[in-house]
Structure formats: structure tokens, C-alpha cells
C-alpha positions in Angstrom: 25.8 6.6 -6.9 26.9 8.5 -9.9 24.8 9.4 -12.9 25.6 11.3 -16.0 23.9 13.9 -18.2 20.5 12.6 -19.2 20.3 10.4 -16.1 21.0 13.3 -13.8 18.1 15.2 -15.3 15.8 12.2 -15.3 16.6 11.5 -11.6 16.0 15.2 -10.6 12.7 15.2 -12.4 11.7 11.9 -10.6 12.6 13.4 -7.2 10.4 16.4 -7.9 7.5 14.2 -8.9 7.9 12.1 -5.7 8.0 15.3 -3.6 4.8 16.5 -5.3 3.2 13.2 -4.7 4.1 12.8 -1.1 3.1 16.4 -0.3 -0.4 14.8 -0.1 -0.8 13.2 3.2 -3.4 10.8 1.6 -0.5 9.0 -0.1 0.9 6.1 2.0 4.7 6.9 1.8 5.7 3.5 3.4 3.6 1.6 0.9 5.1 3.6 -1.9 8.6 2.7 -0.6 7.7 -1.0 -0.5 6.3 -0.9 -4.1 9.3 1.0 -5.5 11.6 -1.4 -3.8 9.8 -4.3 -5.4 10.1 -2.6 -8.9 13.8 -2.1 -8.1 14.3 -5.8 -7.3 12.5 -6.9 -10.5 14.5 -4.5 -12.8 17.7 -5.5 -11.1 17.1 -9.1 -11.9 15.7 -8.6 -15.4 18.5 -7.0 -17.4 16.8 -7.4 -20.7 13.6 -5.7 -19.4 15.4 -2.7 -18.0 17.3 -2.3 -21.3 14.0 -2.2 -23.2 12.6 0.4 -20.8 15.6 2.6 -21.3 16.1 2.0 -25.0 16.6 5.5 -26.5 15.4 4.3 -29.9 11.9 3.6 -28.5 9.3 6.3 -28.0 8.8 7.3 -24.3 5.1 6.8 -24.5 5.5 3.2 -25.8 7.9 2.4 -22.9 5.4 4.0 -20.4 2.6 1.8 -21.8 4.8 -1.3 -21.4 5.5 -0.3 -17.8 1.8 0.2 -17.2 1.0 -3.3 -18.5 3.8 -4.8 -16.4 3.1 -3.0 -13.1 -0.5 -1.9 -13.3 -2.6 -4.0 -10.9 0.6 -5.1 -9.1 1.3 -1.7 -7.5 -0.7 1.4 -6.6 -1.7 4.0 -9.1 0.8 6.4 -7.5 3.7 4.0 -8.0 2.7 3.1 -11.5 2.5 6.8 -12.4 6.0 7.4 -11.0 7.5 4.4 -12.9 5.8 5.5 -16.1 7.3 9.0 -15.7 10.7 7.4 -15.1 10.7 5.3 -18.2 9.5 8.1 -20.4 12.7 9.9 -19.5 16.0 9.4 -21.2 18.8 7.6 -19.3 22.5 7.4 -19.9 22.7 3.8 -18.7 20.0 1.3 -18.0 21.3 0.8 -14.5 20.8 4.4 -13.7 17.0 3.9 -14.0 17.2 1.2 -11.3 19.4 3.3 -9.1 16.9 6.2 -9.3 13.9 4.0 -8.4 15.9 2.6 -5.4 16.7 6.1 -4.3 13.0 7.1 -4.6 12.1 4.1 -2.4 14.5 5.2 0.3 13.3 8.8 0.1 9.7 7.6 0.5 10.6 5.8 3.7 12.4 9.0 4.9 9.3 11.0 4.0 7.2 8.7 6.2 9.6 9.3 9.1 9.6 13.1 8.5 5.8 13.1 8.7 5.9 11.8 12.2 8.8 14.1 13.3 11.2 11.2 13.4 13.6 12.1 10.7 16.3 13.4 13.1 16.1 10.0 15.0 16.5 8.1 11.7 19.5 10.1 10.7 21.2 9.5 14.1 20.3 5.8 14.1 21.8 5.3 10.6 25.0 6.9 11.7 25.2 5.0 14.9 24.5 1.7 13.1 27.3 2.5 10.7 29.6 3.0 13.7 28.6 -0.3 15.3 29.1 -2.2 12.0 32.6 -0.7 11.5 33.7 -1.6 15.0 32.2 -5.2 15.0 33.8 -7.4 12.5 31.7 -10.4 13.4 28.4 -8.5 12.9 29.7 -7.0 9.6 30.6 -10.5 8.4 27.2 -11.9 9.3 25.4 -9.0 7.5 27.5 -9.3 4.3 27.7 -13.1 4.2 26.7 -14.1 0.6 25.8 -17.6 1.8 23.3 -16.3 4.3 19.7 -16.1 3.3 17.8 -12.8 3.2 15.4 -14.2 5.8 18.4 -14.9 8.2 19.8 -11.4 7.7 16.4 -9.8 8.2 15.9 -11.8 11.4 19.3 -10.7 12.7 18.5 -7.1 12.0 15.1 -7.4 13.7 16.8 -8.7 16.8 19.2 -5.8 16.7 16.9 -2.9 15.7 13.3 -4.1 16.4 11.8 -1.9 19.1 15.1 -0.1 19.5 15.2 2.0 16.3 12.6 3.8 14.3 10.7 1.5 11.9 12.0 3.5 8.9 15.6 2.9 10.1 14.9 -0.8 10.3 13.3 -0.9 6.9 16.1 1.1 5.2 18.9 -1.0 6.8 17.1 -4.3 6.1 16.6 -3.4 2.4 20.3 -2.4 2.1 21.6 -5.5 3.8 19.3 -8.0 1.9 19.7 -6.2 -1.5 23.1 -4.4 -1.5 23.3 -4.3 -5.3 27.1 -4.4 -5.4 27.7 -1.7 -2.7 29.6 -2.2 0.4 27.6 -1.9 3.6 29.5 1.2 4.6 28.9 2.9 1.3 25.2 2.1 1.4 24.8 3.5 4.9 26.6 6.6 3.9 24.3 7.1 0.9 21.3 6.7 3.2 22.6 9.2 5.7 23.2 11.8 2.9 19.7 11.1 1.5 18.2 11.7 5.0 20.1 15.0 5.4 18.9 16.1 1.9 15.3 15.7 3.1 15.8 18.9 5.1 18.3 20.5 2.7 20.9 19.9 5.3 24.6 19.1 5.2 26.0 16.4 7.4 29.0 17.2 9.7 30.7 14.1 11.3 32.1 15.5 14.5 34.6 13.4 16.5 35.6 14.8 19.8 37.9 13.7 22.6 35.1 14.1 25.1 31.4 14.3 24.7 30.2 17.8 23.7 27.8 19.7 26.0 24.4 20.8 24.6 25.8 24.4 24.4 28.9 23.3 22.5 26.8 21.4 20.1 24.5 24.3 19.5 27.4 26.8 19.0 29.3 24.4 16.7 26.2 23.7 14.6 25.4 27.4 14.3 29.0 28.3 13.3 29.2 25.5 10.7 25.7 26.5 9.3 26.9 30.0 8.8 30.2 29.0 7.3 28.6 26.6 4.8 25.4 28.5 4.2 23.2 25.5 4.9 21.6 24.0 8.0 23.9 21.4 9.4 23.1 18.1 11.0 25.8 16.9 13.5 26.6 13.2 13.7 28.5 12.9 17.0 31.2 10.4 17.9 33.7 10.3 20.8 37.3 9.2 20.4 39.7 10.1 23.3 42.7 9.9 20.9 41.4 12.5 18.4 44.1 15.1 17.8 43.4 18.6 18.8 40.3 17.7 20.8 38.0 17.6 17.8 37.7 16.6 14.2 34.9 17.8 11.9 34.3 16.4 8.4 31.9 18.1 6.0 31.9 16.3 2.7 35.5 16.0 1.7 36.7 18.8 3.9 38.3 17.9 7.2 38.7 20.5 10.0 41.0 19.7 13.0 41.6 21.7 16.1 40.2 22.4 19.5 36.6 23.3 19.9 37.4 26.7 21.3 39.9 27.5 18.6 37.6 26.3 15.8 34.6 28.3 17.1 36.7 31.4 17.6 38.0 31.1 14.0 34.5 30.6 12.8 33.3 33.7 14.6 36.2 35.7 13.0 35.3 34.5 9.6 31.7 35.4 10.1 32.6 38.8 11.3 34.9 39.7 8.5 
């Protein structure tokens, strides 16, 4: 999602407040995610309400009081405080407020996974699910069918992921599929993967190799990429026998092609000099 100016600042401040809040293990991060998702759904439906809550002509405190009356008693105090802080801020577009709340909901679910040491699993599962969807046109059609009910889509995902994936993965994917908010399924999954990587201040490298990499190769490649980019790197691994040069690595918009040995040798040279 793209935000501009005031919205970027407001979103950044909201992420800091969420991090400060979820640093306390007494806060139920999964409950927070559910409540923020419910607020997202309400504001997505009620266009006039979100315009009032983002009206730059209205004092921030007045908007926060309105949000308190609307949501107080419906959500926990933690969620109500977060939403009040959000509407006090200035937003470039009313939709940016809703996008930010939705992102906070996903981040809260990822935080819950991180607390149990399952964040790596969730990252991998999101990536694998994206690959499954892209290669299965019938499944993609079923998950994006506008005529299908939310309940039917949720049940389909439960049959696919229930007991096989982390509960946070199932929650994130279900929310995306049942409330896509104008995004393609692929774009939504990509956004979730990036958000998961950001939880550890990591970059994501999508590595496609002609043959499966050994543990040693994965470690060396990850270490070389981390030093090249100056950040910890999470590897999403895929195998495609037809990949040219033996390996393809994509980090953001940059694509690196070539054999594993050549790439690692080049990385070593760059690190040395």
C-alpha cells in the first residue's frame, strides 16, 4: 500500500505505539488483531464515518472522543487507545487510515507468532501458500470468487491450512481472502510476507534454484546476501529445474542471476574489496 506525506508519518507513529503496546506480554496480541480487523471492516464499509474521522478541519481531540464513543465498550482499552491515537493524527486520504489499521491488525498477529518463536514458520507458510495459489488456477478461482460467501471461503481455507499451518498464518490468509479490499490475492500475500520480514528488520530474498540447496549452501548464500545488503536476510526457497544459470535471487526489485558458486564467489570478492 502507498501512503503520502502526513499519512506516512501517522502510520509510522501508529506502528511505534503498537510495538510499545505489544512489548508487554500482558497484552493479548491475537485479540488486538481481531479487534483492529473489526474496526477496519467497519471503516471500510462506512465511508462517511472514516471521512469524519480524518477530516483535517476537525480538532484531533474531538475525533478521538468520537472514536472513543463509537468503539469504547466494543473493543479492549488497548485497541480503543490505538484507534484514538490514529484519528488524532493527520491523514492525506481517508482510506490511508483504514489501510494503517489493517496493517496494525496483521502486525499484531505476526507479533503473536513471534512470541511463540513461530515467525519463521509463518513467513515460510505465507510464501508457500502464494506459490500454491499461483500454480493452481482452480484454487485461486475459488478463493477470489465474488459470488462465494465469506463462510465458504473460510471453510475452504480451514480444510487447506487447519492443523497444517500456524494459526497466525491461517488467520492472516483468511482475513485477506474474505476481505481483500480491492487487492489481488497475490499482492495481498506479498504485502503480508514483507510485513512478516519487517518484524525482524529483515529483507526477503526469493531464491529459485535448479536443484534444492543444501543447508550449507543456504547458510552461505544467506550470509553473503546479508553482508551485501547490510541487513539480515530471510530466504524464501523455490525449485525450478528450468531456471537459467542454476539460480535466480530476487531482493526487492533487484534480480541476480547466475550459478550458486559464481554468485557466492562474486559476493566474497565484493565483501573483501
